[in-house]
N, C-alpha and C positions, 0 to 999 in steps of 0.2 A: 073347546076350552081355549081361552086366550093365552097365548104365549108372550113372555116378556124377555127382552135381552138388553144388555148394556151395549151401547154403541159409542165407540171412542174415535174421535177424529184428531189425530196428532198433526199439528202444523208447526211452522217455524217459530211462531210467537205465542200461540195458545194451544191448549188441549181443550177441545170441545167434547162434552160428554152428555149422554142422555139415557133415560130409561124409555124403551120403545116397545110397543105391542106389535104383534105380527100383522096387524092391519095398518101399521104405519102411524099410529097415534103416539105422540110424544107426551108421556106422562110427567116427565121432569127433564130439565136440561140446564146446563150451566157451562162455564168455561173457567180455566185457570191459566194464568200467564206463564210463559217460559222466558226467562231472561236470555239476552243475546249471548251471555257468557256461560250459559248452562251447559254442563257436560252430561255424559251418559247417566251417571248416578242421579243427578238433579232431575233429569227428564223422567227416569224410572220412578223416582219418588213422587213426582207430580202425577204421573199416570196412576200410581197406586192410590194416591189421595182421591183422584177423580173417580176411580172405580169404587172405592169404599164409600164415598159420598152417595153414589148412585145406588149401591146395594143397601145402604142404610135407609134411603128413601123407599126402596122396594119393600124393606122390612116394615116400615111404618104403614105402607099401603096394604101390607099382608098379602103380597103377591110373590110367587116363586119366580126365580130368574133361570132361564134355560142355559145361558152362556154369555160370554163376552166377545164382542167383535171389535177388532182394532184396525183402523186404517192409518198407515204410516208412510211417510216418504221412504223411498228406497226399493230395492229388489228384495222380495220376500219369497222364502221357500220353506214350507212346512213349519210355519210359525216363527222362523228366524229371519231377521233383517240382515241381509248379507252385506249391504253397503249401498252406495249410490244416493245417499241423502246428504247432499252437500251443505244444506242449511241447518243440520243438527250435528253438533260437535261429538265426535266419538261414536256415532251411530253405525257401528260396524259389528257384525256377528253378535247381534243382540237377540237372545232367545225369548222374545216376548211371550210366545205361547207357553213355554216351559215355566218362565218366571211367574206369570200371573195365574196359570192353572194351579200351580203349587200353592200360591199365596191365598187363593180364594176358593179352591176346590170346585172349580167350574170349568167346562170346556172353553177354550180360548182359540179363536180363529183370527188369523192376521193376513192382511193383503195390502198392496200398494194403495196409497190414498186416492189416486185418480181412478183406480179400478173400483173402489168402493163407492166413490161419487157417481161413477157411471152406472153401477148396479143400483144405487138409490134412485136415479132418474128412470132406470128401466123398470123398476118394480113399483115405485110410488109416484113418479113424476111425469116428465114430458113424454116418455116412451112406455108408459104403463100399458100392459097387455101386448107388448111387442116381444117377439122371441129373438130378433136379430137387430142389434143396435150398435152404432159407433158413437162414442162419447168423446168430445174434444174439449179440453179446457185451455183457454187462451189467457196467458198471464205473463209473468216474468219469463217462463218457458212455455212449452206446449206439452201437455200430458194428455192421456186419453185412456179409454177402455174399449175392449171388444166384448160384446155379449153375443154369443153364437148359440143358437138352439136353446136359448134361455139360460145359458151358463157363461160365466166369465171365461174368456179364453186368454191364456198367457203363454202358450207354447210349452215346450218340455221344461219341467221343473220351474215353471212360472218365470222364465227368463225373458219372455218376449213382451209384446204389447207396447213398445216404445214408439207411439204414433208420431211424436214430434221429431223422430230421427229417421224418417224416410228421406231419401236424397231427391231434391227437386232441381239441383244444379250440380252436375258431376265435378265441375272444377270451381265450385262456388266458394263463398267465404267460410272461414273456420267456424266451427260450432264448439260449444262448451263440452260436448261429449267426446271430443277428440277427432271427430269426423269433419267433413267439409260438405257444404251445400245442403244442410239439413233444413227441413221445413221450419223447425224452431228458430234457426238463425235468420230466416227471412220473414216469418209470419207471426212471431210472438209479439206481445205488447212492447217488450223491450226493443225488438227490431223496429217496430213502428215508430217508437220514440227516437231511435237513432236516425232513421230515415228522415223524420221531420226536422230534427236538429241539423242534419246535413243540408237540407233544402233551405232552411230559414236562417242558419247561423246562430240559433239560440243555444244556450247551455242546456244539456240534457237534464240537469238537476232541476230546472224550472219547468219541466214538461212531464205530464202524465197522460194516460189514455183519455181521461175525461176532458183535459184541455184540448186535445186534438179533435175529439168529437164535437166539442163546442165550436171550435174554429170551422170544422166541416159544416156544421149546421148554419154557420154564418156565411158559408160560401167562399171561404178563403181558398185561393187557388192551390197553395201548397198542401193544405190539409186535405182537400179533395183528391189531389194526385196521390198523396200518401195512403189515404183510405182505400182508393181504388186499387193501388198496388198491393196493399196489405190483404184485402179480401180476395184479390186475384191469386195471390200466393196460397192462401187458405183453400180457395176453390180447387187449385191444381192438386194440392195434397189430398183433400177430401175426395176428389174425383178418383184418385187411385184407390182409396179405401172402398169406395162404392163399386169400382170395377172388380175388386177382389172379393168383397164380402156381401154385396147386394143387400145392405141393411134396409129394414123398413123405415127406420128413423136415424138421422144423424143429429145428435143433440149437441149444441154449442153452449159451453159454460165458461166461467171465468168472469172477472169484473167487467171487461169491455163488452161482453155479450149483453149486458144490461143497458147498452147505449140506446137501444130502441129497435123496433122492427126493421127499420131501414138497413141496419147492420146485418141482420140475419138474411134479409132479402138480397143484399149484395153478395154475401157468401153463397147463397142458394143459386143465384144467377150464374156465378162463376163455376160452381160445382157442376151444374147441368150443361154448361158450355163445354166442359172438358171431359165429362164422364161418358162412357159408352151408353147410348140410349137404352139398349136392351137390358143392361145391368141396372140402370137407374129408374126403370119404369115404375117400380113399387116403392121408391125412396122419397122421403120428405126430409127437409132440413129445418130444424126448429130450435128455439131457444130453450135452455134449461129453465126449470121453474122452481126448484127446491132451494136455490141459493145456499146459504151456510148450513142448511139442514141436511144436505145431500150426503155428506161424509158420515155423519152419525147414523142416518137411516140405512145407508148402504152397508155400514159395518155391522149393524144389528142384523141385517138381512142375511149376512153370512151364516149366522146361527140358525135362523129360521129355514134357510134353504138346505142346511146340513141335516 
């Protein structure tokens, strides 16, 4: 019998939501905006509206819903967002599991947004049928997920899995996390833009990842140097994950991952240059394939896996 779940992907500007079957079919999906000035109550109200719209659609379809899965920025423990979501105002100690299980009388499971995106790719996307996967999302920061033996791994009380914050330079530049020399500080899209601006003298406000990729494809020397440096940093970091976890797939997501196969190939080449060969023998580096669907699919899968 087909199971259905509500999948919620909470971002800094939108709530994406969907009704999803356990085979990964999206029966209904939509999104609602979150204003930049929105606080905790505003966000909770938007989430409530998103869930209700999805459940109303399920009622029209005459299908029962097994539960609600939510992917959210921040550190999550047992349904509670403890903090760490800098892009959401007041998003600290928010009991999403308790609030929405009481409101809708359904099981509610909550995890970090990068974790559920990685889970989505592992179950329905680029790493389907793999038991051991590292997912990396490259954007303003670097997030990620670890799937080990078919399950999300977050360490004790789900406090780990911050893949963007391994140290690649012990006396390196400051990172937003409070540390120094983190992978995120060197290999995020934000870092790539900063490096390109420093080389060209351009204002960072006039640069984004797509612009640098375009210049790279045109053979501009500064863009080529920056992209080689950027993918080299990513390769160093990913090689460390390969050495520790020996995944079958390393899945690269985030907007810049859609630049083209050349981008994945550059990361792959750098990864295998630095990884221990015996650890990497069964590993491949691939692009994410689910795009904006990954978060909702992965959130819903929390219910199906439970």
